[in-house]
C-alpha positions as CSV (number, residue, x, y, z in Angstrom):
1,M,71.3,48.7,-64.2
2,I,72.3,46.5,-67.1
3,G,75.8,47.9,-67.4
4,S,78.2,50.2,-65.7
5,T,78.5,53.8,-66.9
6,E,82.2,53.3,-67.3
7,D,81.6,50.6,-70.0
8,S,81.7,51.7,-73.6
9,P,78.6,51.4,-75.7
10,L,80.1,48.4,-77.5
11,Q,80.8,46.6,-74.4
12,Q,77.3,47.3,-73.2
13,L,75.8,45.9,-76.4
14,K,77.9,42.7,-75.9
15,R,76.7,42.1,-72.4
16,Y,73.0,42.9,-73.1
17,P,72.0,39.6,-74.7
18,S,73.4,37.5,-71.8
19,E,71.9,39.8,-69.2
20,S,68.6,39.8,-71.0
21,I,68.6,36.1,-71.1
22,E,69.5,35.9,-67.4
23,V,66.7,38.2,-66.5
24,R,64.3,36.2,-68.6
25,I,65.4,33.0,-66.9
26,R,64.9,34.5,-63.5
27,E,61.5,35.7,-64.5
28,V,60.5,32.3,-65.8
29,E,61.8,30.6,-62.6
30,A,60.0,33.2,-60.4
31,R,56.8,32.6,-62.3
32,Q,57.3,28.8,-62.1
33,R,57.8,29.0,-58.3
34,W,54.8,31.3,-57.9
35,R,52.7,28.9,-60.0
36,T,53.9,25.9,-57.9
37,E,53.4,27.8,-54.6
38,K,49.9,28.9,-55.8
39,E,48.9,25.3,-56.6
40,V,50.2,24.2,-53.2
41,L,48.4,27.0,-51.5
42,Q,45.2,26.2,-53.4
43,H,45.5,22.5,-52.5
44,S,46.1,23.5,-48.8
45,I,43.1,25.8,-48.9
46,S,40.9,23.0,-50.4
47,V,42.1,20.5,-47.8
48,M,41.4,23.0,-45.0
49,R,37.9,23.6,-46.4
50,E,37.2,19.9,-46.5
51,T,38.6,19.6,-42.9
52,L,36.4,22.5,-41.8
53,D,33.3,20.9,-43.4
54,E,34.1,17.6,-41.7
55,L,34.6,19.3,-38.4
56,Q,31.3,21.2,-38.8
57,R,29.6,17.9,-39.7
58,Q,31.0,16.2,-36.6
59,I,30.0,19.2,-34.5
60,E,26.5,19.0,-35.8
61,Q,26.3,15.3,-35.1
62,S,27.6,15.8,-31.6
63,R,25.0,18.5,-31.1
64,E,22.3,16.2,-32.3
65,R,23.6,13.3,-30.1
66,A,23.7,15.7,-27.1
67,Q,20.1,16.8,-27.8
68,A,19.0,13.2,-28.1
69,A,20.9,12.2,-24.9
70,S,19.4,15.2,-23.1
71,A,15.9,14.2,-24.3
72,S,16.6,10.5,-23.3
73,E,17.9,11.7,-19.9
74,E,14.8,13.8,-19.3
75,K,12.6,10.8,-20.4
76,T,14.5,8.5,-18.1
77,K,14.3,11.0,-15.2
78,S,10.6,11.3,-15.7
79,A,10.2,7.6,-15.8
80,L,12.2,7.2,-12.6
81,D,10.2,10.0,-10.9
82,D,7.0,8.2,-11.9
83,K,8.4,4.9,-10.6
84,E,9.5,6.4,-7.3
85,S,6.1,8.1,-6.9
86,G,4.4,4.8,-7.6
87,N,6.6,3.0,-5.1
88,R,5.9,5.6,-2.5
89,L,2.1,5.2,-3.1
90,L,2.4,1.4,-3.0
91,A,4.6,1.5,0.1
92,S,2.0,3.6,1.9
93,R,-0.8,1.2,1.0
94,I,1.3,-1.7,2.0
95,D,2.0,0.0,5.4
96,L,-1.8,0.3,5.9
97,L,-2.5,-3.3,4.8
98,E,0.3,-4.6,7.0
99,A,-1.1,-2.8,10.0
100,R,-4.6,-4.2,9.4
101,T,-3.1,-7.7,8.8
102,R,-1.2,-7.6,12.0
103,E,-4.3,-6.5,13.9
104,L,-6.3,-9.3,12.3
105,A,-3.6,-11.8,13.3
106,R,-4.2,-11.0,17.0
107,F,-7.6,-12.8,16.6
108,A,-5.9,-15.9,15.2
109,P,-6.4,-19.0,17.4
110,P,-3.2,-20.8,18.5
111,P,-3.1,-23.4,15.6
112,L,-3.5,-20.7,13.0
113,R,-1.1,-18.3,14.8
114,K,1.6,-21.1,14.7
115,Q,1.1,-21.3,10.9
116,I,1.5,-17.6,10.3
117,E,4.2,-16.9,12.9
118,P,7.1,-16.8,10.3
119,Q,5.3,-14.3,8.2
120,L,4.4,-12.2,11.2
121,L,8.1,-12.0,12.1
122,R,8.8,-10.7,8.7
123,L,6.1,-8.0,8.9
124,G,7.5,-7.1,12.3
125,G,10.8,-6.1,10.8
126,T,12.9,-8.8,12.5
127,G,13.6,-10.6,9.2
128,E,16.7,-9.8,7.1
129,D,14.7,-8.6,4.1
130,D,11.9,-6.0,4.5
131,S,11.5,-5.2,0.9
132,L,8.0,-4.6,-0.6
133,A,8.0,-7.9,-2.4
134,I,8.7,-9.8,0.9
135,R,6.1,-7.8,2.8
136,I,3.5,-8.4,0.1
137,Q,4.3,-12.1,0.0
138,S,4.0,-12.3,3.8
139,I,0.6,-10.5,3.9
140,T,-0.7,-12.7,1.1
141,T,0.4,-15.8,2.9
142,I,-1.2,-14.7,6.2
143,L,-4.6,-13.8,4.5
144,T,-4.5,-17.1,2.6
145,R,-3.9,-19.1,5.8
146,F,-6.8,-17.2,7.4
147,D,-9.1,-18.1,4.5
148,Q,-8.1,-21.7,4.5
149,F,-8.6,-22.0,8.3
150,N,-12.0,-20.4,8.1
151,K,-13.2,-23.0,5.6
152,Q,-12.5,-26.1,7.7
153,I,-12.8,-27.7,11.1
154,T,-9.5,-27.9,13.0
155,D,-9.1,-30.6,15.5
156,T,-6.3,-29.9,18.1
157,R,-5.3,-30.6,21.7
158,T,-3.9,-28.4,24.4
159,I,-3.0,-28.6,28.1
160,R,-5.3,-26.6,30.3
161,K,-5.1,-26.1,34.0
162,T,-8.2,-26.7,36.1
163,D,-9.3,-24.4,38.9
164,A,-7.5,-26.7,41.3
165,G,-4.2,-26.1,39.3
166,E,-4.2,-29.6,37.8
167,A,-2.9,-29.8,34.2
168,R,-5.4,-31.7,32.0
169,E,-5.4,-32.4,28.3
170,T,-8.2,-30.7,26.5
171,R,-9.4,-31.3,23.0
172,I,-10.6,-28.4,20.8
173,L,-12.6,-28.3,17.6
174,Y,-12.3,-24.9,15.8
175,W,-15.2,-24.3,13.5
176,G,-13.4,-21.9,11.2
177,L,-12.9,-18.5,12.7
178,A,-16.4,-18.2,14.2
179,Q,-16.0,-20.2,17.4
180,G,-14.6,-23.4,18.9
181,Y,-15.7,-26.2,21.3
182,A,-13.5,-27.7,23.9
183,I,-13.9,-30.7,26.1
184,S,-11.7,-32.2,28.8
185,S,-10.2,-35.6,28.3
186,N,-12.6,-37.3,30.8
187,G,-15.6,-35.4,29.4
188,S,-16.4,-33.7,32.7
189,E,-15.9,-30.2,31.5
190,A,-16.8,-28.4,28.3
191,W,-16.2,-24.9,26.9
192,L,-17.3,-22.6,24.2
193,L,-14.5,-20.6,22.6
194,T,-15.1,-17.2,20.9
195,P,-12.7,-15.0,19.1
196,A,-10.9,-12.2,21.1
197,L,-7.8,-10.2,20.9
198,D,-4.6,-12.1,21.6
199,D,-6.4,-15.1,23.2
200,W,-9.8,-16.6,22.5
201,K,-12.3,-16.4,25.4
202,W,-13.2,-19.7,27.1
203,L,-16.8,-19.9,28.4
204,E,-17.4,-22.9,30.6
205,L,-20.6,-24.8,29.7
206,T,-22.6,-26.7,32.3
207,T,-26.1,-27.4,31.0
208,E,-24.9,-27.7,27.4
209,R,-22.0,-30.0,28.2
210,D,-23.7,-33.1,26.9
211,S,-24.4,-31.3,23.6
212,V,-20.7,-30.6,23.1
213,A,-19.9,-34.2,24.0
214,R,-22.3,-35.4,21.3
215,L,-20.7,-33.0,18.9
216,F,-17.3,-34.5,19.4
217,E,-18.7,-38.1,19.2
218,T,-20.5,-37.3,15.9
219,Y,-17.3,-35.7,14.5
220,D,-15.4,-38.8,15.5
221,K,-18.1,-40.9,13.8
222,D,-18.8,-42.7,17.1
223,L,-22.4,-41.8,16.6
224,M,-24.6,-42.1,13.5
225,P,-24.6,-38.8,11.5
226,Q,-27.2,-36.6,13.0
227,F,-28.1,-32.9,13.7
228,V,-26.6,-31.8,17.0
229,S,-27.8,-28.7,18.8
230,A,-24.6,-26.9,19.8
231,P,-24.3,-23.7,21.8
232,A,-23.1,-20.5,20.0
233,R,-22.2,-17.0,21.0
234,Q,-21.4,-14.0,18.8
235,S,-18.1,-12.3,19.5
236,K,-18.4,-8.5,19.9
237,E,-14.7,-7.8,19.3
238,E,-13.6,-6.8,15.8
239,P,-10.3,-5.9,14.3
240,A,-9.4,-2.2,14.1
241,R,-10.1,-0.6,10.7
């Protein structure tokens, strides 16, 4: 109410302008506060929308990165599976090749066996590193040594006991891996050596002893170069396949 009922009409008229002005001021202040609060609210809403848009953009980027990471992980896993499968296949073939190489090594004559002994120890698992690379390298070295030995004549000496138990120096000429010829230091005994498992067979020669002696003399160039008729035997033993 603008005025009290007890006030006279004149008093009410006197107070009306000031009360009207006060109400107007309050109305203007209220509108001003509402307008300010509205602007603040609209700005807050705009900021929140921009924040929401940024969050949605980041969420989408995160989703895309997650999908890319998942695809990359699947690709990496597939590549690892292929690599492991290839390693298993390679390892199985290396196992087979190693077994055959070790069996072949049992036919190596002593000079060759001495050359390949370190590699054989690695294949036997007594070395510190039994990785595929070491095994492949060892197998390759052994086969290379075999090939080199088979392409040349190897002159060596050993101590061999006679039937009487006397130790006597014996000279051997290995003609590759096919066979070898041996003769005692005094030339009284001669042998033909043929490949066999673990140790070559020694076949004593009697009627062909002189031919073996001429073979050594020709090799030493004590005789003029000439064709020499030397005994030969074919070994019937073969490495396991």
